[in-house]
C-alpha positions in Angstrom: 115.8 -24.6 -60.4 115.1 -25.8 -56.9 111.9 -24.5 -55.3 111.0 -24.6 -51.6 107.3 -23.7 -51.0 105.8 -23.0 -47.5 102.0 -23.3 -47.8 99.1 -24.1 -45.5 98.5 -27.4 -47.2 99.1 -29.2 -50.4 97.3 -32.3 -49.3 94.0 -30.9 -48.0 91.5 -28.7 -49.9 88.9 -28.6 -47.1 87.9 -25.0 -47.1 91.3 -24.3 -48.6 91.0 -23.2 -52.2 94.7 -22.3 -52.5 95.5 -26.0 -52.6 93.9 -26.1 -56.1 96.4 -23.7 -57.6 99.3 -25.0 -55.6 98.9 -28.5 -56.9 98.7 -27.3 -60.5 101.8 -25.1 -60.1 103.8 -27.9 -58.5 102.8 -30.3 -61.3 103.9 -27.9 -64.0 107.2 -27.0 -62.3 108.0 -30.6 -62.1 107.0 -31.1 -65.8 109.5 -28.4 -66.6 112.2 -30.3 -64.9 112.4 -28.2 -61.7 112.7 -29.7 -58.2 109.8 -28.8 -55.8 109.6 -29.3 -52.1 106.4 -28.3 -50.3 106.4 -27.7 -46.5 103.1 -27.6 -44.5 102.5 -27.4 -40.7 101.7 -30.7 -39.1 98.5 -29.5 -37.4 97.0 -27.1 -40.0 93.3 -26.5 -39.6 92.4 -27.6 -43.2 94.0 -31.1 -42.9 92.8 -31.4 -39.3 89.2 -30.8 -40.2 89.4 -33.1 -43.2 90.7 -35.9 -41.1 88.1 -35.3 -38.3 85.3 -35.6 -40.9 86.6 -38.3 -43.2 89.6 -40.1 -41.7 92.6 -41.0 -43.8 90.7 -41.9 -47.0 90.9 -38.4 -48.6 94.7 -38.4 -48.1 94.9 -41.8 -49.8 92.7 -40.5 -52.7 95.0 -37.4 -53.0 98.1 -39.6 -53.3 96.4 -41.6 -56.0 95.2 -38.5 -57.9 98.6 -36.8 -57.6 101.2 -39.6 -57.4 104.1 -37.1 -58.1 103.2 -34.6 -55.4 104.0 -34.8 -51.7 104.7 -32.4 -48.8 107.0 -32.3 -45.8 105.0 -32.0 -42.6 106.7 -30.1 -39.8 106.2 -28.9 -36.2 106.9 -25.2 -36.1 109.2 -25.5 -33.0 111.2 -28.3 -34.6 111.6 -26.8 -38.1 115.2 -27.0 -39.3 115.4 -24.1 -41.9 119.0 -24.8 -42.7 118.1 -28.3 -43.8 114.8 -27.4 -45.4 116.3 -24.6 -47.5 119.6 -26.2 -48.3 120.3 -25.8 -52.1 117.1 -23.9 -52.7 117.1 -21.3 -55.5 113.6 -19.9 -55.0 111.6 -19.9 -51.8 107.9 -18.9 -51.7 106.0 -18.3 -48.5 102.2 -18.1 -48.6 100.4 -15.5 -46.6 98.5 -18.1 -44.6 101.6 -18.9 -42.5 102.3 -17.8 -39.0 103.9 -14.3 -38.9 106.8 -15.8 -36.8 107.6 -18.3 -39.5 107.4 -15.5 -42.2 109.9 -13.4 -40.3 112.1 -16.3 -39.4 112.5 -17.2 -43.1 113.1 -13.6 -43.9 116.0 -13.5 -41.4 117.4 -16.8 -42.8 117.4 -15.2 -46.3 119.9 -12.6 -45.1 122.6 -15.3 -44.8 121.6 -17.3 -47.9 121.7 -17.0 -51.6 118.2 -18.0 -52.6 115.5 -15.5 -53.8 112.6 -15.1 -51.4 108.9 -14.3 -52.4 105.7 -13.8 -50.4 102.5 -15.0 -52.0 99.2 -13.4 -51.1 95.9 -15.0 -52.3 93.4 -13.6 -49.8 91.4 -10.5 -49.1 93.0 -9.7 -45.7 94.7 -6.7 -47.2 91.4 -4.9 -47.0 89.4 -7.1 -44.6 92.0 -7.3 -41.9 95.0 -5.0 -42.8 96.2 -5.1 -39.2 96.9 -8.8 -39.6 99.1 -8.2 -42.7 101.0 -5.4 -40.9 102.2 -8.1 -38.5 104.2 -9.7 -41.3 107.8 -8.7 -41.5 108.7 -8.8 -45.2 111.9 -6.7 -45.0 114.0 -9.8 -45.9 111.9 -10.6 -48.9 112.7 -9.9 -52.5 109.1 -9.2 -53.4 105.4 -10.2 -53.3 103.3 -12.3 -55.6 99.8 -10.8 -55.5 96.9 -12.5 -57.1 95.5 -9.3 -58.6 96.8 -5.9 -59.8 94.8 -4.0 -57.2 96.4 -6.1 -54.4 99.9 -5.6 -55.9 99.3 -1.8 -55.7 98.2 -2.0 -52.1 101.4 -3.7 -51.0 103.5 -1.0 -52.7 101.3 2.0 -51.7 101.2 1.0 -48.1 104.9 0.2 -48.0 104.5 -3.4 -47.1 106.9 -4.5 -49.8 109.5 -3.0 -52.0 108.5 -4.9 -55.1 105.4 -6.8 -56.2 104.1 -8.7 -59.2 100.6 -9.6 -60.3 100.3 -13.4 -60.4 96.7 -14.5 -60.8 95.5 -18.0 -60.0 94.6 -20.3 -62.9 93.1 -23.7 -63.8 95.1 -26.9 -63.6 94.0 -28.2 -67.0 95.6 -31.6 -66.4 92.6 -32.1 -64.0 90.1 -29.5 -65.2 89.1 -30.2 -68.7 85.8 -30.7 -70.7 84.0 -34.0 -70.5 84.7 -36.6 -73.2 81.1 -36.2 -74.2 79.5 -32.8 -74.6 76.9 -31.6 -72.0 73.5 -32.7 -73.2 69.9 -31.6 -72.6 69.4 -34.6 -70.3 72.1 -33.6 -67.8 71.1 -34.9 -64.4 71.4 -31.4 -62.9 70.2 -28.0 -64.2 72.6 -26.2 -61.9 75.6 -27.1 -59.7 77.6 -24.9 -57.4 80.8 -25.8 -55.6 81.8 -23.4 -52.8 81.8 -22.8 -49.1 79.4 -20.8 -47.0 82.2 -19.7 -44.7 81.7 -16.8 -42.3 78.7 -15.3 -44.0 80.6 -12.7 -46.0 78.6 -13.6 -49.1 75.4 -15.0 -47.5 73.2 -12.4 -49.0 74.8 -12.9 -52.4 74.3 -16.6 -52.3 70.6 -16.2 -51.5 70.1 -13.6 -54.3 72.2 -15.2 -57.0 71.9 -18.9 -56.3 69.3 -20.1 -53.8 66.3 -17.9 -54.9 66.8 -18.3 -58.7 67.1 -22.0 -58.3 63.9 -22.1 -56.2 61.9 -19.8 -58.4 62.9 -21.7 -61.6 62.5 -25.1 -60.0 66.0 -26.0 -61.2 67.4 -29.4 -60.3 70.3 -28.0 -58.2 73.1 -29.5 -56.2 75.5 -27.7 -54.0 78.9 -28.9 -52.6 81.0 -27.2 -49.9 81.7 -27.0 -46.2 80.9 -24.7 -43.2 77.2 -24.4 -44.0 75.4 -23.5 -40.7 72.0 -25.1 -39.9 70.2 -21.9 -41.0 71.8 -22.2 -44.5 71.0 -25.9 -44.7 67.4 -25.2 -43.9 67.2 -22.6 -46.6 68.6 -25.1 -49.1 66.1 -27.7 -48.1 63.2 -25.2 -48.4 64.4 -24.3 -51.9 64.5 -28.1 -52.8 68.3 -27.8 -53.4 70.4 -30.9 -52.6 73.3 -30.3 -50.3 76.1 -32.8 -51.0 78.8 -31.6 -48.5 82.5 -31.6 -49.1 84.0 -33.0 -52.3 87.7 -33.4 -53.2 88.6 -30.8 -55.8 90.0 -33.2 -58.3 86.5 -34.8 -58.5 84.8 -31.5 -59.4 85.2 -31.9 -63.2 83.0 -34.9 -63.1 80.4 -32.9 -61.1 80.5 -30.2 -63.8 80.1 -32.7 -66.5 76.7 -33.8 -65.0 75.3 -30.2 -64.9 73.9 -27.8 -67.5 75.3 -24.7 -65.9 77.1 -23.2 -62.9 77.4 -19.8 -61.3 80.2 -17.6 -59.9 79.4 -15.8 -56.7 82.4 -13.7 -55.5 82.8 -12.7 -51.9 81.9 -9.1 -51.1 85.5 -8.0 -50.5 86.4 -9.0 -54.1 83.4 -7.3 -55.5 83.7 -4.0 -53.6 87.3 -3.6 -52.5 89.4 -5.9 -54.6 87.8 -5.7 -58.1 89.6 -7.6 -60.8 90.2 -10.8 -58.8 87.9 -13.8 -59.6 87.6 -16.9 -57.5 89.6 -19.9 -58.8 86.3 -21.7 -59.3 85.7 -19.4 -62.3 88.9 -20.5 -64.0 88.1 -24.1 -63.2 84.5 -23.9 -64.5 85.6 -22.4 -67.8 88.3 -25.0 -68.1 85.6 -27.7 -67.9 83.5 -26.1 -70.7 80.4 -25.6 -68.5 78.2 -22.5 -69.2 78.8 -20.0 -66.4 76.7 -17.0 -65.1 78.5 -14.6 -62.7 77.1 -12.4 -60.0 78.4 -8.8 -60.4 82.1 -8.7 -60.8 84.3 -6.0 -62.3 87.0 -7.5 -64.6 89.4 -4.6 -64.4 92.3 -6.5 -65.9 90.5 -7.9 -68.9 91.0 -11.5 -68.0 87.9 -12.6 -69.8 85.2 -11.3 -72.2 81.9 -10.9 -70.4 79.0 -11.9 -72.7 81.2 -14.3 -74.6 83.0 -16.3 -72.0 80.3 -16.0 -69.4 77.1 -14.1 -68.7 76.9 -11.4 -66.0 73.8 -11.0 -63.8 73.5 -7.6 -62.2 70.8 -8.8 -59.7 68.8 -11.8 -58.8 66.2 -11.1 -61.5 68.8 -11.1 -64.2 70.3 -14.2 -62.9 67.0 -15.9 -63.3 66.7 -14.7 -66.8 70.2 -15.9 -67.8 69.7 -19.4 -66.2 66.3 -19.7 -67.9 67.9 -18.7 -71.2 70.7 -21.3 -70.8 68.1 -24.0 -70.0 66.0 -23.2 -73.1 68.7 -22.2 -75.7 71.3 -25.0 -76.3 73.0 -22.9 -79.0 73.6 -20.1 -76.4 74.9 -22.6 -73.8 77.3 -24.3 -76.2 78.6 -21.0 -77.6 79.3 -19.7 -74.1 81.0 -22.9 -73.0 83.1 -23.0 -76.1 84.3 -19.4 -76.0 85.0 -19.5 -72.3 87.1 -22.7 -72.7 89.1 -21.1 -75.6 89.9 -18.0 -73.5 90.9 -20.1 -70.5 93.2 -22.4 -72.5 94.8 -19.5 -74.3 95.6 -17.4 -71.2 94.8 -18.9 -67.8 96.2 -22.3 -67.2 98.8 -23.3 -64.6 101.3 -23.6 -67.5 100.9 -19.9 -68.2 101.3 -19.1 -64.5 104.5 -21.2 -64.2 106.0 -19.4 -67.2 105.2 -16.1 -65.5 106.7 -17.3 -62.3 109.9 -18.5 -64.0 110.3 -15.2 -65.7 110.1 -13.4 -62.3 112.6 -15.8 -60.8 115.1 -15.4 -63.7 114.8 -11.7 -63.3 115.6 -11.9 -59.6 118.5 -14.3 -60.1 120.0 -12.1 -62.9 119.9 -9.1 -60.6 121.6 -11.0 -57.8 
Protein backbone atom coordinates (compact mmCIF):
# COMPACT_ATOMS: atom_id res chain seq x y z
CA UNK A 1 0.00 0.00 0.00
CA UNK A 2 0.97 3.63 -0.43
CA UNK A 3 0.87 5.77 2.71
CA UNK A 4 0.87 9.56 2.89
CA UNK A 5 1.40 10.86 6.44
CA UNK A 6 0.97 14.48 7.55
CA UNK A 7 2.76 15.06 10.87
CA UNK A 8 4.37 17.92 12.73
CA UNK A 9 7.86 16.55 12.15
CA UNK A 10 9.66 13.35 11.35
CA UNK A 11 13.09 14.97 11.49
CA UNK A 12 12.93 16.79 14.82
CA UNK A 13 12.16 15.33 18.25
CA UNK A 14 12.83 18.59 20.12
CA UNK A 15 9.90 18.66 22.59
CA UNK A 16 8.11 16.43 20.10
CA UNK A 17 7.72 12.89 21.40
CA UNK A 18 5.42 11.80 18.59
CA UNK A 19 8.45 11.75 16.27
CA UNK A 20 9.70 8.70 18.19
CA UNK A 21 6.68 6.58 17.30
CA UNK A 22 6.38 7.98 13.78
CA UNK A 23 9.93 6.97 12.94
CA UNK A 24 9.34 3.42 14.15
CA UNK A 25 6.06 3.08 12.27
CA UNK A 26 7.56 4.39 9.03
CA UNK A 27 10.51 2.02 9.36
CA UNK A 28 8.28 -1.02 9.87
CA UNK A 29 5.89 -0.06 7.06
CA UNK A 30 8.86 0.15 4.72
CA UNK A 31 10.16 -3.18 6.00
CA UNK A 32 6.77 -4.69 5.10
CA UNK A 33 7.18 -3.40 1.54
CA UNK A 34 4.84 -0.41 1.72
CA UNK A 35 5.59 3.02 0.27
CA UNK A 36 5.68 5.84 2.83
CA UNK A 37 5.69 9.58 2.22
CA UNK A 38 5.82 11.95 5.20
CA UNK A 39 4.84 15.62 4.89
CA UNK A 40 5.78 18.24 7.47
CA UNK A 41 5.41 22.02 7.53
CA UNK A 42 8.53 23.96 6.58
CA UNK A 43 8.50 26.17 9.68
CA UNK A 44 7.30 23.80 12.41
CA UNK A 45 8.19 24.94 15.93
CA UNK A 46 10.02 21.71 16.83
CA UNK A 47 12.44 21.81 13.89
CA UNK A 48 12.79 25.58 14.20
CA UNK A 49 13.78 25.37 17.88
CA UNK A 50 16.16 22.51 17.18
CA UNK A 51 17.93 24.50 14.48
CA UNK A 52 18.08 27.64 16.57
CA UNK A 53 19.74 25.74 19.42
CA UNK A 54 22.06 23.38 17.53
CA UNK A 55 22.21 24.34 13.86
CA UNK A 56 22.14 21.67 11.15
CA UNK A 57 24.15 18.97 12.93
CA UNK A 58 21.09 17.22 14.50
CA UNK A 59 19.49 16.97 11.03
CA UNK A 60 22.67 15.36 9.69
CA UNK A 61 22.70 12.97 12.67
CA UNK A 62 19.06 12.07 12.02
CA UNK A 63 19.82 11.23 8.39
CA UNK A 64 22.72 9.03 9.46
CA UNK A 65 20.63 7.25 12.11
CA UNK A 66 17.64 6.75 9.79
CA UNK A 67 19.07 6.53 6.25
CA UNK A 68 15.79 5.21 4.81
CA UNK A 69 13.54 7.92 6.28
CA UNK A 70 12.86 11.34 4.84
CA UNK A 71 10.10 13.92 4.80
CA UNK A 72 8.71 16.38 2.28
CA UNK A 73 8.78 19.94 3.59
CA UNK A 74 5.99 22.23 2.43
CA UNK A 75 4.70 25.76 2.85
CA UNK A 76 0.97 25.58 3.71
CA UNK A 77 -0.01 28.14 1.10
CA UNK A 78 1.91 26.27 -1.63
CA UNK A 79 0.89 22.69 -0.79
CA UNK A 80 -0.31 20.79 -3.87
CA UNK A 81 -2.61 18.14 -2.43
CA UNK A 82 -3.35 16.59 -5.81
CA UNK A 83 0.35 15.94 -6.30
CA UNK A 84 1.05 14.95 -2.70
CA UNK A 85 -1.80 12.45 -2.53
CA UNK A 86 -1.64 11.06 -6.04
CA UNK A 87 -1.78 7.26 -5.89
CA UNK A 88 -2.17 7.15 -2.10
CA UNK A 89 -4.13 4.28 -0.55
CA UNK A 90 -4.01 5.46 3.07
CA UNK A 91 -3.65 9.03 4.32
CA UNK A 92 -3.08 9.76 8.03
CA UNK A 93 -3.24 13.29 9.42
CA UNK A 94 -1.88 13.95 12.91
CA UNK A 95 -3.79 16.17 15.32
CA UNK A 96 -0.89 18.61 15.60
CA UNK A 97 -1.68 20.02 12.15
CA UNK A 98 -3.42 23.29 11.39
CA UNK A 99 -7.23 22.87 11.43
CA UNK A 100 -7.36 24.44 7.96
CA UNK A 101 -5.12 21.71 6.56
CA UNK A 102 -7.13 19.02 8.35
CA UNK A 103 -10.33 20.32 6.76
CA UNK A 104 -8.67 20.80 3.38
CA UNK A 105 -7.55 17.17 3.24
CA UNK A 106 -11.03 16.08 4.35
CA UNK A 107 -12.56 17.95 1.41
CA UNK A 108 -9.98 16.49 -0.95
CA UNK A 109 -10.93 13.01 0.22
CA UNK A 110 -14.48 13.55 -1.11
CA UNK A 111 -13.17 13.35 -4.68
CA UNK A 112 -10.52 10.69 -4.14
CA UNK A 113 -10.39 6.97 -3.45
CA UNK A 114 -7.91 6.77 -0.56
CA UNK A 115 -8.92 6.03 3.04
CA UNK A 116 -8.40 8.93 5.44
CA UNK A 117 -7.58 8.70 9.17
CA UNK A 118 -7.00 11.30 11.91
CA UNK A 119 -4.35 10.43 14.53
CA UNK A 120 -4.58 11.84 18.08
CA UNK A 121 -1.66 11.43 20.49
CA UNK A 122 -2.29 14.28 22.91
CA UNK A 123 -4.39 15.30 25.92
CA UNK A 124 -6.15 18.24 24.28
CA UNK A 125 -9.43 16.30 24.20
CA UNK A 126 -9.66 17.02 27.92
CA UNK A 127 -7.23 19.92 28.42
CA UNK A 128 -8.39 22.04 25.46
CA UNK A 129 -11.54 20.48 23.97
CA UNK A 130 -12.47 23.74 22.24
CA UNK A 131 -9.33 23.35 20.09
CA UNK A 132 -10.34 19.90 18.91
CA UNK A 133 -13.85 21.11 18.12
CA UNK A 134 -12.25 23.32 15.49
CA UNK A 135 -11.21 20.25 13.50
CA UNK A 136 -13.61 19.26 10.74
CA UNK A 137 -13.40 15.47 10.55
CA UNK A 138 -16.57 14.99 8.52
CA UNK A 139 -14.55 13.80 5.53
CA UNK A 140 -12.51 11.30 7.53
CA UNK A 141 -13.07 7.56 7.73
CA UNK A 142 -12.14 7.47 11.39
CA UNK A 143 -9.75 8.33 14.21
CA UNK A 144 -6.70 6.55 15.56
CA UNK A 145 -6.67 7.36 19.29
CA UNK A 146 -3.70 6.42 21.47
CA UNK A 147 -5.88 5.12 24.29
CA UNK A 148 -9.29 3.53 24.76
CA UNK A 149 -10.61 6.38 26.88
CA UNK A 150 -9.66 8.87 24.15
CA UNK A 151 -11.35 6.70 21.53
CA UNK A 152 -14.56 6.81 23.53
CA UNK A 153 -14.37 10.60 23.90
CA UNK A 154 -14.32 11.01 20.13
CA UNK A 155 -17.38 8.82 19.74
CA UNK A 156 -19.36 10.10 22.72
CA UNK A 157 -18.85 13.75 21.78
CA UNK A 158 -19.70 13.12 18.14
CA UNK A 159 -16.31 14.27 16.87
CA UNK A 160 -15.92 11.13 14.72
CA UNK A 161 -18.10 8.37 13.34
CA UNK A 162 -15.54 5.65 13.96
CA UNK A 163 -12.43 5.36 16.10
CA UNK A 164 -9.84 2.74 16.93
CA UNK A 165 -7.45 2.44 19.88
CA UNK A 166 -3.89 2.60 18.60
CA UNK A 167 -1.36 2.90 21.41
CA UNK A 168 2.16 4.12 20.91
CA UNK A 169 5.02 1.60 21.21
CA UNK A 170 8.79 1.22 21.19
CA UNK A 171 10.89 1.18 18.08
CA UNK A 172 12.89 -1.90 19.02
CA UNK A 173 15.30 -1.45 16.12
CA UNK A 174 16.60 1.50 18.15
CA UNK A 175 15.46 0.75 21.71
CA UNK A 176 16.95 -2.52 22.91
CA UNK A 177 18.98 -3.76 25.89
CA UNK A 178 22.68 -2.99 26.04
CA UNK A 179 25.07 -5.66 24.82
CA UNK A 180 26.34 -5.93 28.39
CA UNK A 181 23.91 -6.14 31.35
CA UNK A 182 23.57 -3.17 33.69
CA UNK A 183 26.10 -3.62 36.49
CA UNK A 184 26.40 -2.34 40.02
CA UNK A 185 29.06 0.11 38.84
CA UNK A 186 26.73 1.97 36.45
CA UNK A 187 27.88 5.62 36.21
CA UNK A 188 24.42 6.86 37.23
CA UNK A 189 22.00 5.60 39.87
CA UNK A 190 19.07 7.30 38.13
CA UNK A 191 18.46 8.88 34.75
CA UNK A 192 15.34 10.59 33.47
CA UNK A 193 14.58 11.79 29.95
CA UNK A 194 11.68 14.21 29.65
CA UNK A 195 10.67 17.84 29.24
CA UNK A 196 9.57 20.27 31.93
CA UNK A 197 7.12 21.90 29.53
CA UNK A 198 4.37 24.19 30.75
CA UNK A 199 4.48 23.03 34.34
CA UNK A 200 1.58 20.59 34.09
CA UNK A 201 3.62 18.02 36.05
CA UNK A 202 6.00 20.29 37.96
CA UNK A 203 4.68 19.12 41.32
CA UNK A 204 4.95 15.48 40.29
CA UNK A 205 8.54 15.92 39.10
CA UNK A 206 9.47 17.43 42.42
CA UNK A 207 7.77 14.69 44.43
CA UNK A 208 8.71 11.64 42.38
CA UNK A 209 12.06 12.61 40.88
CA UNK A 210 13.88 15.58 42.37
CA UNK A 211 13.22 15.01 46.08
CA UNK A 212 13.83 11.23 46.10
CA UNK A 213 17.10 11.74 44.21
CA UNK A 214 18.15 14.44 46.66
CA UNK A 215 17.20 12.55 49.83
CA UNK A 216 18.88 9.34 48.68
CA UNK A 217 21.93 11.19 47.30
CA UNK A 218 21.48 9.36 44.01
CA UNK A 219 23.86 10.09 41.17
CA UNK A 220 21.21 11.50 38.86
CA UNK A 221 21.20 12.98 35.38
CA UNK A 222 18.23 14.56 33.59
CA UNK A 223 17.78 15.25 29.88
CA UNK A 224 15.12 17.39 28.24
CA UNK A 225 14.12 20.89 27.18
CA UNK A 226 11.98 23.81 28.31
CA UNK A 227 13.33 23.86 31.86
CA UNK A 228 12.82 27.35 33.36
CA UNK A 229 15.50 28.87 35.54
CA UNK A 230 13.52 28.00 38.66
CA UNK A 231 13.59 24.31 37.73
CA UNK A 232 17.30 24.42 36.87
CA UNK A 233 18.01 25.97 40.25
CA UNK A 234 16.07 23.19 41.97
CA UNK A 235 18.06 20.54 40.10
CA UNK A 236 21.33 22.18 41.05
CA UNK A 237 20.28 22.40 44.71
CA UNK A 238 19.47 18.67 44.65
CA UNK A 239 22.87 17.92 43.07
CA UNK A 240 21.19 16.62 39.92
CA UNK A 241 23.07 17.08 36.65
CA UNK A 242 21.02 18.66 33.88
CA UNK A 243 22.29 17.62 30.44
CA UNK A 244 19.82 19.39 28.14
CA UNK A 245 18.38 18.05 24.90
CA UNK A 246 19.41 14.67 23.53
CA UNK A 247 18.44 13.07 20.23
CA UNK A 248 15.98 10.29 20.95
CA UNK A 249 17.98 7.63 19.10
CA UNK A 250 20.82 8.22 21.60
CA UNK A 251 18.63 7.52 24.65
CA UNK A 252 19.29 3.74 24.72
CA UNK A 253 22.96 4.48 25.41
CA UNK A 254 21.91 6.83 28.22
CA UNK A 255 19.73 4.09 29.73
CA UNK A 256 22.61 1.62 29.48
CA UNK A 257 24.68 3.85 31.77
CA UNK A 258 22.08 4.01 34.55
CA UNK A 259 20.78 1.62 37.18
CA UNK A 260 17.14 2.81 37.03
CA UNK A 261 14.71 5.31 35.54
CA UNK A 262 11.27 6.64 36.44
CA UNK A 263 7.99 7.29 34.65
CA UNK A 264 6.23 10.53 35.60
CA UNK A 265 3.01 10.95 33.60
CA UNK A 266 1.46 14.37 33.14
CA UNK A 267 -1.51 15.20 35.31
CA UNK A 268 -4.02 14.95 32.47
CA UNK A 269 -3.04 11.34 31.79
CA UNK A 270 -3.18 10.43 35.44
CA UNK A 271 -6.50 12.08 36.25
CA UNK A 272 -8.54 12.43 33.05
CA UNK A 273 -7.03 10.04 30.49
CA UNK A 274 -6.09 6.96 32.56
CA UNK A 275 -4.72 4.04 30.63
CA UNK A 276 -2.34 6.06 28.44
CA UNK A 277 1.36 5.85 29.36
CA UNK A 278 4.04 8.11 27.92
CA UNK A 279 6.10 6.64 25.10
CA UNK A 280 9.13 6.85 27.42
CA UNK A 281 7.67 3.98 29.42
CA UNK A 282 7.61 1.73 26.34
CA UNK A 283 11.13 2.80 25.39
CA UNK A 284 12.57 2.27 28.87
CA UNK A 285 11.15 -1.24 29.15
CA UNK A 286 12.48 -2.03 25.66
CA UNK A 287 15.97 -1.13 26.88
CA UNK A 288 15.77 -3.47 29.86
CA UNK A 289 16.26 -0.80 32.52
CA UNK A 290 14.45 -1.13 35.90
CA UNK A 291 11.55 1.32 36.01
CA UNK A 292 9.55 2.90 38.84
CA UNK A 293 6.37 4.76 37.92
CA UNK A 294 4.53 7.55 39.66
CA UNK A 295 0.79 6.82 40.10
CA UNK A 296 -0.70 5.65 36.82
CA UNK A 297 -3.83 3.56 36.25
CA UNK A 298 -3.26 0.89 33.62
CA UNK A 299 -6.93 0.46 32.69
CA UNK A 300 -6.20 -1.52 29.54
CA UNK A 301 -3.82 -4.02 31.08
CA UNK A 302 -0.87 -3.07 28.92
CA UNK A 303 1.65 -4.18 31.53
CA UNK A 304 1.86 -6.03 34.86
CA UNK A 305 2.56 -3.67 37.71
CA UNK A 306 4.93 -5.20 40.24
CA UNK A 307 6.47 -7.46 37.63
CA UNK A 308 7.24 -5.18 34.67
CA UNK A 309 7.76 -2.08 36.80
CA UNK A 310 7.16 -0.82 40.33
CA UNK A 311 4.48 1.74 41.26
CA UNK A 312 5.09 4.49 43.80
CA UNK A 313 1.91 5.98 45.24
CA UNK A 314 3.76 8.95 46.73
CA UNK A 315 7.22 10.39 47.14
CA UNK A 316 7.98 8.27 50.19
CA UNK A 317 7.22 5.06 48.30
CA UNK A 318 9.32 6.26 45.36
CA UNK A 319 12.28 6.62 47.73
CA UNK A 320 11.67 3.11 49.07
CA UNK A 321 11.55 1.59 45.59
CA UNK A 322 14.64 3.38 44.35
CA UNK A 323 16.52 2.38 47.48
CA UNK A 324 15.42 -1.23 47.01
CA UNK A 325 16.59 -1.25 43.39
CA UNK A 326 19.94 0.16 44.44
CA UNK A 327 20.44 -2.49 47.13
CA UNK A 328 18.83 -5.56 45.54
CA UNK A 329 20.37 -6.59 42.22
CA UNK A 330 18.10 -9.62 41.98
CA UNK A 331 15.01 -7.42 42.17
CA UNK A 332 16.41 -5.00 39.60
CA UNK A 333 17.33 -7.74 37.15
CA UNK A 334 13.98 -9.52 37.54
CA UNK A 335 12.07 -6.31 36.95
CA UNK A 336 14.10 -5.42 33.86
CA UNK A 337 13.81 -8.91 32.41
CA UNK A 338 10.04 -9.19 32.90
CA UNK A 339 9.38 -5.70 31.57
CA UNK A 340 11.44 -6.40 28.47
CA UNK A 341 9.60 -9.66 27.82
CA UNK A 342 6.20 -7.96 28.05
CA UNK A 343 7.32 -5.14 25.79
CA UNK A 344 8.74 -7.42 23.13
CA UNK A 345 5.66 -9.64 23.19
CA UNK A 346 3.04 -6.86 22.88
CA UNK A 347 4.26 -3.31 22.43
CA UNK A 348 6.70 -2.86 19.57
CA UNK A 349 6.21 -0.80 16.41
CA UNK A 350 5.94 -4.12 14.58
CA UNK A 351 2.80 -4.87 16.60
CA UNK A 352 1.37 -1.41 15.95
CA UNK A 353 1.99 -1.61 12.20
CA UNK A 354 0.16 -4.93 12.10
CA UNK A 355 -2.77 -3.30 13.93
CA UNK A 356 -2.72 -0.38 11.51
CA UNK A 357 -2.66 -2.62 8.45
CA UNK A 358 -5.61 -4.57 9.81
CA UNK A 359 -7.60 -1.33 10.16
CA UNK A 360 -6.58 -0.23 6.67
CA UNK A 361 -7.58 -3.52 5.08
CA UNK A 362 -10.93 -3.31 6.85
CA UNK A 363 -11.55 0.17 5.43
CA UNK A 364 -10.44 -0.80 1.93
CA UNK A 365 -12.65 -3.90 1.96
CA UNK A 366 -15.65 -1.83 2.97
CA UNK A 367 -14.98 0.65 0.18
